[in-house]
N, C-alpha and C positions, 0 to 999 in steps of 0.2 A: 710344863706340868712337872711338879716335883714328885719323885718316886718315893712315896712314904711306905715303909714296911711296918706291918702291925707289930712285929716283935720290938721295934724301936720306940713304940708309943708307951707312955706311962700307963700303968694298969687301969686307972680310971678313965683313960681316953680310948681304950680298946673297944671296938664295936660289940663284941660278945658280952663284955662286962657292962657296958652302957645299956645294952638290951636287957640284961638281967635286972639292973638297978632301976632303969627309967622307962623301959618299954620301947617298942619299935618306932614310935612316933619321933623319938629324938635322933634316930639314925638317918643319914643321907641315903638316897637310892643306891649310890655306889657302895656304901658300907653294907647295906642289905644284900646286894648282889655279891659282894666279896665274901660274905658269910656263906652263901650258897656255893660259890666257886671253890672256897677253902684254900686254894693256893694259886700263885701266879705262875709266870713262866720263868725260864732261866734268867732272863735279863729284865724282868718286869715284876713288880710286886702285885699282889692280888688286888690291892686298892686301885693301882694305876690301871690294871687290866679291866677291872670293873668300870672305871671311868671311861676307858676307851670303848668298851662295848656299848655302854649307854649313849655315848656321844655318836658312835657310828649308826646306832638304831634310833637316835633321837628320843631316848628315854625308854622306860618300861613298856609303854604302850606300843612303840615301834617294834620292840623286841618281841612282844606277844603276837604282833601281826606277822 
């Protein structure tokens, strides 16, 4: 898994900007969760952390349960 940092993305590829321009339906579950989390850990980006959480809980449904 590649550790992608939001600050390294082009402006039009950043989740918050894509949400504003196109709506939530264009974002991945990891991008939506990353927006809620707002920041990652010392050695992991927020996008990677969101992917790890969703993987561990098998998606949003598992996280809700």
